[in-house]
N, C-alpha and C positions, 0 to 999 in steps of 0.2 A: 503494499500499499504506500501511498506517496505521503510526505510530511505534511502537505496541505490539507489533506483529508483529515489526518490526525489533529492538526490544529483547529480546523473548523468544528470538528466534533467536540474537542476540548472547550472551545469558546461557547458552544451552545450549552454544554453541561454547567459551565462556570456561570453563564448567563442565568440559568435556571436556579442554580444554588443562591446567587446574589438575590434574585427575586423572591425566593422564599425566605431568606434572611431578613430582607427588608419587610415583607409581611410579618415576620415574627417579632419585629420591633427591636432587632439586634442593633446595637450602637454602630454608626457609620464607620468609625475607625477600625472596629473588629472586622466589618465586612471587607473593608480595603485591605487590610492585612491577610485575611483568608483568601481573598482573590489573588493577591501578589503570589502568594505561596502555591496556589493552584495552578497559576500560569507557569510558574517555574517548574513544577513538578510535570506538568503536561508537556512543556517543551523538552524536559529530560527524557520522558517517555517516548516521545515522537521521535527524537533523534536516536534513541536506542532501539526502536522497532525498525527505522528505515536506514539506518546506517549500513552502507556496504563494507563488506570486509576489504581490507587492505591487501593488494596482491603480495604474495611473498617473493622475495627477490632471490 
């Protein structure tokens, strides 16, 4: 799968979690912290899943 597909899916998921947190009246600064952590974890997962192996020399 491509890196872009992973990121689009992650952004949709994170958007849903942010919306749920807003509806649950969680303070905004905690929502921002959680979103930053989730974006970072999503990028790490997407890179790990789509990274091609280095050719051995």
